[in-house]
N, C-alpha and C positions, 0 to 999 in steps of 0.2 A: 410363698405362703398364701398369697391371694388366690392362686390357682387351686390350692388344696382346699381352701375355704369354699370356693365356688363349686368344686366337685362334691364336697360334703353337703352343701346346701341343695344341690341337684338331687343327690341320693335321698335326702330326707323328703323332698317334694315329690319324688317318684312314688307311684303306688307300690305297696309291699308285695304284690303278686304280678308276675309277668302274664301277658296274654297267652292263652293256650294256643298251640300251633294247630293248623288244619290236620285232620286225620289223614294218614297215608293209607294206601291200599293194603300194605303189609300189616298195618295195625288193626284192620277191620275184618271181622267175620261177617259175611253177607249171606242171609238165608231168607227163605220164604215161609212165613207163618200161614199155613193153610187152615188152621183151626179158626172157626168162626167167620170164615170168608163169606161174604154175602153174594147173592145173585140177584140182578135186577136188569130189566130192559135189555136182555141179550148179552150181558157181561157178567163176569165173576170178579170179585174184589178180594184182594189178599193184602196182608201187611208184608212189605219188603223190609226186613230188619237189618240194621247195621250195629254190630256190637264191637265196642272198643276192647281189643285184646292187649293193648300196650300197657306199659307200666305208669303212664301219665295221662292226664286229661287231654282231650283234643276236640276240635270243633268240625262240624259239618254245616254247610249252608247251600241251599238250592235244590235242584232236581237231580235225581240219579238218571243216568243214561241207561236205556234198556233196549235189547233186541232179542228176537227169537233166533235160536241157532240149531244146527244139526248136531249129531253126535260127534262129528269131527270138527266142530267149531265154526262152520260156515254160516254166515248170516242168512236168514230167511226173510224175504220181504223188506219192508222199510223199517228203519229204527223207530223206536217208540216216541210218542208225543208227550206233551206236558198238559196237565190239568191244573189250572190256576185256582183251585178250590180254596187254598190257604195262602196267607201271606208268607213270603220267604223270610226266614229269620235264622240267625245263627244259633245252632244247638250245640251245647257243650256236653260232651260225653265223658263222664268220670271213668276211671278204670273199671271195666266190666259193664259199663252203662250202654244203653241202646237207644237208638232213634229209629223211627219208622217212616216209611213213605207208602201210601196206598198205591197199589198196582192194580190197574184195571186191565183185564184180558177180555177183549170183545170176542164173542163167539164167531169164529171164522165162517161158520155156516150162514151167517147173515149177509155175506157178500156174494155177488153174482160170480159164478165160476169163471167167467171171462176176465174178471179183474182180480181174481184171488189165486187160483190153483192151490186148492186145499192140500195141506201136508200136516204131518205131526212133528212138532218141534221136540227136540230132546231136552231143551232147557232154555235158560235166559242168561244172556251176557249182561252183566251189571257193572256200570261205572258209578262208584259212589260220587256224590257231588264234589267237584274240585280235584278229582283224581284222574290219572291217565292210564292206569293199569286196571283191567277188568277182572272180575271174579265170575265164575260160572256157577249158576244155581241149577242143578238137575231138576227138571219139572216138565214132563211130557204134556203137551196140550195141542189142540188143533189150531193151525195158523195159516196165513196166506204166504205162499212162496214168491208171488209177484210183487215187485216194488210198486209203490203208490198206494197200497192199502195198508193202513196203520191199525194193527190189532192190539197194541200195547200203549198204555198211557200211565204216567206217574204223577202223583202230587209231590209237592216239595217235602223235604224231611221235616218231621215234627218230633217233639219229645215222645219217648217210648212208653 
């Protein structure tokens, strides 16, 4: 009887809602919003959007991983870097909700040919924060094929 009372007391003290799980790759649609993208100082800025397609709320926290890829999925140059413009925070996505991370694509023409080897990427491989399976976003753009030159940078995910 004492054990039952302790279990009931713990259930009453616990919050009525469980914490939302992290978003899985399968639960997310990842796409590049090119409308309203800005251009400044040799770079273009776009919103990389993460939409929750699952039947329940989930969370994202941190920076997406990005890299330029060929049509057959081979990585071009170095993986993207991080831009710490915003504090990292946990974003809860309701069913159908979206979060965004600003993606900066530096104009590859700004780099010396010896450190770049200019090519056209077929798209962007994107790892949502905390996931291990990538999504591919088709988007041709000039980039560097040589490692060492970073042409992509992302900010942390923010409310959509």
